[in-house]
C-alpha positions as CSV (number, residue, x, y, z in Angstrom):
1,X,0.0,-0.1,-0.2
2,X,1.6,3.3,-1.2
3,X,2.5,5.5,1.9
4,X,0.2,8.3,1.1
5,X,-3.0,6.0,1.0
6,X,-1.9,4.7,5.0
7,X,-1.6,9.0,5.7
8,X,-5.1,9.5,4.1
9,X,-6.2,6.7,6.5
10,X,-5.1,8.3,9.7
11,X,-3.1,5.0,10.2
12,X,0.6,6.1,9.8
13,X,1.1,6.7,13.6
14,X,0.2,2.8,13.9
15,X,3.4,1.7,12.2
16,X,5.6,1.6,15.5
17,X,2.9,0.3,18.1
18,X,2.3,-2.5,15.1
19,X,5.4,-3.5,14.5
20,X,6.4,-3.7,18.2
21,X,3.4,-5.8,19.0
22,X,4.6,-8.0,16.2
23,X,8.2,-8.6,17.5
24,X,6.7,-9.2,21.2
25,X,4.5,-11.8,19.8
26,X,7.0,-13.7,17.4
27,X,6.8,-17.0,19.0
28,X,3.5,-17.2,17.5
29,X,4.7,-16.8,14.1
30,X,8.5,-17.3,13.8
31,X,8.7,-20.8,13.4
32,X,6.1,-20.4,10.5
33,X,7.1,-19.9,6.5
34,X,5.7,-17.9,3.5
35,X,2.5,-17.6,3.3
36,X,1.3,-19.2,6.8
37,X,3.6,-16.6,8.4
38,X,2.0,-13.7,6.8
39,X,-1.6,-15.1,7.6
40,X,-0.5,-15.6,11.3
41,X,0.9,-11.8,11.3
42,X,-1.8,-10.5,9.9
43,X,-4.2,-12.0,11.9
44,X,-2.5,-10.7,14.8
45,X,-2.6,-7.5,13.6
46,X,-6.1,-7.4,12.7
47,X,-7.0,-8.3,16.3
48,X,-4.9,-5.6,17.5
49,X,-7.1,-2.7,15.2
50,X,-10.1,-4.7,14.9
51,X,-12.1,-1.7,16.0
52,X,-11.3,0.2,12.6
53,X,-12.9,-2.3,10.4
54,X,-12.2,-2.6,7.0
55,X,-9.4,-0.2,7.3
56,X,-7.4,-2.0,10.1
57,X,-7.6,-4.8,8.0
58,X,-6.4,-3.3,4.8
59,X,-3.6,-1.6,6.8
60,X,-2.8,-5.1,8.4
61,X,-2.7,-7.0,4.9
62,X,-0.4,-4.0,3.3
63,X,2.2,-3.4,6.5
64,X,2.7,-7.5,6.8
65,X,3.2,-7.5,3.2
66,X,5.4,-4.1,2.7
67,X,7.0,-4.4,6.1
68,X,7.3,-8.0,7.4
69,X,10.8,-8.8,6.0
70,X,12.3,-6.2,7.1
71,X,11.4,-6.9,11.0
72,X,12.5,-10.3,10.4
73,X,15.5,-9.4,9.1
74,X,16.5,-6.9,12.0
75,X,14.9,-9.5,14.7
76,X,17.8,-12.0,13.2
77,X,20.8,-9.4,12.9
78,X,22.5,-11.9,15.7
79,X,22.7,-9.6,18.4
80,X,21.1,-8.8,21.6
81,X,19.2,-6.3,20.8
82,X,17.2,-8.3,18.2
83,X,15.1,-9.0,21.5
84,X,14.3,-5.5,21.8
85,X,10.9,-4.5,19.9
86,X,11.6,-0.8,20.2
87,X,14.9,-1.4,18.5
88,X,14.1,-3.7,16.0
89,X,11.0,-1.1,14.5
90,X,13.8,1.9,15.1
91,X,16.2,0.0,12.7
92,X,13.4,-0.9,10.1
93,X,11.9,2.3,10.0
94,X,9.3,2.0,11.7
95,X,9.5,4.0,15.2
96,X,11.3,6.8,15.7
97,X,14.7,7.0,18.0
98,X,13.9,8.4,21.1
């Protein structure tokens, strides 16, 4: 999903907390591969954004397809920071450094 569409839906601010939630709940999806992993992560995201209805669903599908690989890459970088959701998501460009 183009970033301007996310901004238009006022969901831009959700990227950081959703990324952090995905990292923190990685034990639910880390052993899965490909489409099964994507479906699991989309489902977690949709539960979190359920009150947004179709907008939450659209956001979650686009977010996972666009960002999951970057999140995984930063989780697998081999150092202890890979367990820290805030650091992983900041390195992935989804959270601002504090």
